[in-house]
N, C-alpha and C positions, 0 to 999 in steps of 0.2 A: 583348217582353222582350229585353234585350241578352244576347248570349252570355256565359256565365259569371256571370250575375247572378241571384240568387234573392231574392224578396220575403220579408219576415218571416213571413207566413202560410205560405209554402211551406216555409221552414226548420222551422217548428213542426210542419208535417204530416210532414216527414221524421223528425224526432225522435220524434214520436208513433208512427211506423210501426216504429221499432226494437224488437227483441226484448229488448234490454238495458234495464234500468231506469236512468233519469237522474233524479237528485235534487239540487237546487241550493238552498243556503241562504246567508245572509250570515254574517259572522263572529260574530254573536250567536246563531246557531242558528235564526234565523227562516226559515221555508220561503219560497223565492222562486218556484220552479217545479219541477214533477214531470211526467214524461211518463206516457202511459197504461200502459206496461209496469210502471213503478214503482208506480202505483196498484193494478194487478192483483196484484203481488207482495205489497204491504203489506195488501191486502184492506181498504182504508179509502176515505174520500171526500176529494175535493179540499177541501171546506169545512173538514173536521176538520184537515187538514194546514196549510192556509193560516192558520188561526186560532190556530195554536200554534207551538211551537219544539221542537227536537230533545230538549232536556232534559225537557220535559213529556211529549212523546211516548214517550220512553224509560221514564219513570216509569209511564206508562199501559200499557206493554207493546206498543205498536204495533211497535216494534223494540227489541231489546236483545241485546247492547250496541249503542250507536250509533257507527258508524264516523265519522260527521260530528263527533260530540263529540270523538273521539280526535284528529282532524285539527285542530280548533279549539284544543283544550287543548295539544297537543304541537307545533303549527305545523310539521307535516311530513307527507309522504304516508304512507298506511296501506293495506296490502293484507292481507286475511284471507279464509279460507274459512269461511263461516258457515252453520250449519244452521238453517233457519227454516221452520216449519210443515211439517216432514218433507222439505224439499228442501235440497240443497247449493248455495250461491251463492258465486261469486268476487266479492268486494266491493273495489273500488279507490276510495280517497278522496284528493283532492288540493286544494291551494289554487290559486286562479287569479284573474285580474283580469277582472271582469265589466264594469265601467264603463270605456269607452275614455278617459274624461277623466282617469283616474288610473292610468296604466300602471305606475307605479313600485311600487305596493303591492298585494298580493293583497287582495281585498275580498269574496271568496266562496269557498264550498267546493263542489266537484263530486264526487258519488259515483255511480259506475257499478256496476251489479249485474248479473251474468250468471248465469243458471240453468245450473249444470254438468250437472244431470240431462238437460236438453234437448239439450245438446251431445253427451253420450255415448250417449243413447238412439238417436241416429241410426245407431249402429253395429249391425250385424246379429248379431255374435257376442258372447255374454256375456263371453268371455275378452277380446275386444278392448275392450269397454266398461270392464271393470275395469282393463285396461292403460292406457287413456286417463285414467281417474280417477287411477290411481297416478302417471302422468306429470305430470298437473296438480299434484297434491299435492307431488311431488318438486321440480318447478320452483318452486313457490311457496315451499317451505321453503328452497331454495337462494337465491332472491331475498331473502327476509327475513333470512337469515343474513348475506348480503353487505351488506344495508342496515344491519343492526345493527353489523357490524364497521366500517363506514365512517362511522357517525354520530358527530358531536361528542359526546364523553362524558368523564366524569371519569377514564376509563381509557386513552384512546387518544391517543398511546402513553404509557407510564409508565416513568419512570426509577427510581421508588421500589421498592426490593426488597420492602418490606412490602406495597405495593399490588399488585405483580405476584404476590406470594404469595396475596393475597386473590382475584385473578382466576383463578389456577390452581386454587385450592380451589373456586371457583364453577363453573368449567368442568368439573371432575371430578364435582361434584355434579349438574351438568346431565344427564350421561349416565345417572344412576340415576333412580329414581322416589321417592326418600325425601323426607321433609319437611325444609325448610330454613328457618332463622331468620336473617335479615339484620339486623344491628344497626349503629347509627352515628348520629352527630349529624344534626340537621336540615340538609338541603341537600348532603349528601355524595354523592348520586346513588344511593340505594338502589333507587328505582323503575327506573332505567336498568339496574342490575345484575340485577334480577328479570326484566326484559324480555329481557336477554341470556341468562339461564338458561333461560327458556322457549323462545326461538328456537333454542337449541342442544340442546334436549331431544328425546326421541322423540315428545313431544306437541306439537311446534311447528305441526303442521297443524291443530290444534284450538284453541279459544279460550283466550286469556289474559284472565281477568276480574279487574279491579282494584277492590277494595272498600276504601274508607277508613273504618275503624271509628269514627274520630273525627268524621267529617263527617255521619253519619246519626243523627238523634235516637234516643235509647235506646228510646223507645216503638215505633219503626218498624223497628229494626235486625233483629229476629228475622224479621219478615215479609219484609223485603228480602233477607235472607240465605237463608232456607229456603223462602220463598214462602208462599202461603196459598190456601185454597180459597174459593169463593164463600160469602159470609155468615159467614166465620170469626170476624169481630169487627166492631164498629160502625165504619163508615167503610171497610170492606174493599171492594176493587174488585169490581164486579158479576160479572165473569167470572173472578175469582181472579187470581192473579199468579204467574208463574214466578220463582223466587228465583235469586240469583246462583249458588248451588251447582249448580242444574240447568243454568243457562246455560254453566257451565264444564265440563259433562259431556265427558269424554275429554281435557280440557285441564288448565289450571292455574288454581287459585283463589288470587289474591294478596290476602292480608289485611294491608293497610297499617295502621300505628298499632295493632297488636294489643294493646298495653298498655292501650288505652282500651276494650277489650271489656268490657261490663258483667258483673259477677260472675254474675248469674242465667243469662247466655247461655253461660258458659264450659263447663258440663257438656255442653251440646248440641254445642258444637264438639269437645269431647273424644270424644263418641260418633261424630262424623263421622270423626275421626282414627283411632280404634281399630277401629271396626266398619264403616266406609265406609257408614254409614247416616245418614239425617236424617229429621226429622219436620216436614213442612209444617204450618202452622197450619190446623186443621180437616180435615186429611187423614191418609192412612195413611203408614206408614214407607216411605221410598224408598231404593233402593240408589244409591250414588254412585261413579262412577269419575273421581275428580279427584285431582290432586296439590295439596297444600297448601304454599304458601310464605308466610311471614309476615315482617313487617318492623316495627321499632320504634326510636325514639330514647330509649326509657325503659329503665331498669335493671330487667329483669323479676325478677332474683334479689331485689332490694330489695322489689319489689311482693309477691313471695311471702312475705317476712318480715313485711311489715305487713298481710298478709291480704287484699290487694286483687286478688291473682292466685293461682289454684289451682296448687299445686306439681305435681300430676299432669299438668295441661295444659302447664305450663312444660317439664316433662321430655319430653313428647311432641313439642313444637314444637322443642326444642333438640337434635334428633338430629344435624343438621349445622349448627353455628353458624358464621356468617361475619361477622366484624367489619370494618367499613369504616373505615379510618383517616381522620381529619379532614384537610382540605387543609393546615393549618398544619404537619402532621407529614410532609408530602411536598412541601416547597417546590421541590425539583428539577423537579417536574412543572408548576409554575405558568407559566413562560415559554411552553412549547409549548402548554399547554392554553389560555392566554389568547390566543395567536396564532390558534389554530384556532377558538375561540369568536368572536373578532372577525371572522374571515374569513366565518363563516356569518352573523353579524349584518349585516355590510356587504353581503353578497350579498342578504339579505332587504330591506335598505333601499336597494339599488341605489347604494351608495357605494363609494369606494376608500379604505380606512382601514388604517393600520398603527400599531404601537406602537414608540416609540423604545426603544433598548436600555436607556437609563436608566429609562424607565417600566416595562419588564419587570423590572428589578432592584428597583424600588420595590414592584411587586406581589408579588415574591418575599419581601420583608421583612415585609409586612403579615401579621397573625395570622388574618384571615378567620374571624370568629366565625360567619358565615353560610355558610361553605364555598363549594362550587362555585356554588351558586345566587346567593350574594352577588357573586361574581366576574362571573358572567354578567349580573346586573342592572346592575352598575357599567358594564360594557362596552356594554350596551344604552343606558344614559343617555349615555355618551360619544358613541355613534353619532348621538344626537339633538342634543346640544348642542355638540359639538366643531366649530368652524368650518372648520378646516383638514383636510387629509387624513392628518396624522400626530398621534397622541395622545402628548403629552409628560407629564412628571411634574407640571408646573404645571396641566395640564388635569385630571389625576386628583385633585390636591390641592383643587381647587374643590369636589369632591364628598366626598372623604375627606381631611381636614386631616392625618391621620396619614401620608399619602403625600407630604407637602411635600418639595421638593428638599433634598438633603443640604447642610448647611453645612460650613464649614471645621472647626468643632468636631466634626461628625459624622465627618469624614475622619480626625481624629486618634484616634478610638476604633475605627476599622475594624480595626486590628491586633488589638485585644482580641477583636473578633468572630471573626476568623480563628482565633485561638488557642482560642476556645471550642469550635471544632469538635473539638478533641482532648481535651476534658475527660473525666474518668473517667465522668461521668454519661451520656455519649452511649452509647446501647445498641448502636449499629451496630458491625460488625466493623472492625478497624483499616484494612484496605484501602479499605473504603467511606468511612471518615472521611478518609483521606488523599486520596482522589479528590475528595471534597467540598471539602477544604482547597485543593487545587490549583485547582479551578474557581473558588472564592471569590477566590483570589489573581489569577487571570486576569481575572475580572470587575472587580476593584478596579483593576487596572492599566489596563484598557480605559476605565474611567470617568474615571480621572485623566488619561490621556494622549490619549484620543480616536482613536487609530489603532492598527492591529495592529503596524505597524513600531516605533512609539515604545514600545508596551506590551511588545513582545518585547525591546527593548533594556533596558527597566527591569527585566524579569524575568531577563535574562541568558540568553535562549534565542533561537533563530533564528525568523525570521518564518514560515518554512515549518512548523516544529514547532508553533508557536502556531496556525496555520491548521488543521493536522491535528487538534489538540485541540478546536478550535471546531466542526469538522465532525463530530467524534465525539460531541459533545454532553455 
């Protein structure tokens, strides 16, 4: 054997000798390989794992929640401390390239699982053991907060006073343990905000369990939410099932699309909120230490009036309401948000892409019925179909005709657009409206003249003044 060279069988032997669990799947969640430590942690067989996928295995209770699923769905690394079968594990999941023939695109998910109990039990002193556990939890909390703060999001950074107010309200709510109701249109980033709230809360070292009330069939939702005992109903899992409430113990239970919660289940959720108790199907009443955060794009007050949502449940959920403004109501955020989204998409596709200034202005003018999600999807398509390295208005217009390049007729109406900023119907304070008017005039001059020198001359200001305004944003 040559120095520095290991055969595949030797590499597998090394991986199987590790105390950390190694769990590898493709991007569809199909299991590709697990080592012996992972099999021991999961207490299952290779045949069962290789014949299934993480979505099915999660439903069957082999592991729940699935870190692999989070990585696949969110396309980002995930790190959590998870309590499983009475033991604490540090679980790290990430995307990586398994096949050397396609290095540009991740094609697999690697999850590494470390038994924290084994690490700390090596300490002789109970005080040292607890100190080590506290240190691990503190470090993980710090890492997750830094990760959330740096992630591409609908909020980072924001020029919109209304959206900054939304964030400030959310961050203040995170420090408490009260129930929060996040409302807003589809695609505004409610899930990201709930993730931020959890990571900045005292419960951040415990699970955040996301339950989409609209995605689970009504007949199964109660069993999924509260769990069931063996034989509780026809078709029940032989060994019973731990519900999402139990999985969120000590952490946060995120009930997404809460407006779709069936009426018969609403009193049971109310009991959980009021008494911190729940009733698994076929089992005894259980205590619950969870924080409830709900989100919806529905008008729950209207649902209360038409009888499809209980008023007492609405009032219990609506203790701290946080309304997320749609993207069209904060157009000042669009250029920076689009630039950051494109940067992340380009990195994922191993491309160098940028948006022309005129393209950024076109994106700012669009009304975005699908909000941030629509913007991200558009940029994703641009990264696939744009042949050059710069995305222009013409490229955008191929996908969204509303973004077609401005015509001369459009330019003649731009003065009316500027003046509309000062209309009485604009709810913003006058200084903010004047700032927006100034920025619109600058953008218009740059679009018409193509350089900061000529734009400054047209505006009657110095080029240095104009550059300072542009840097200020």
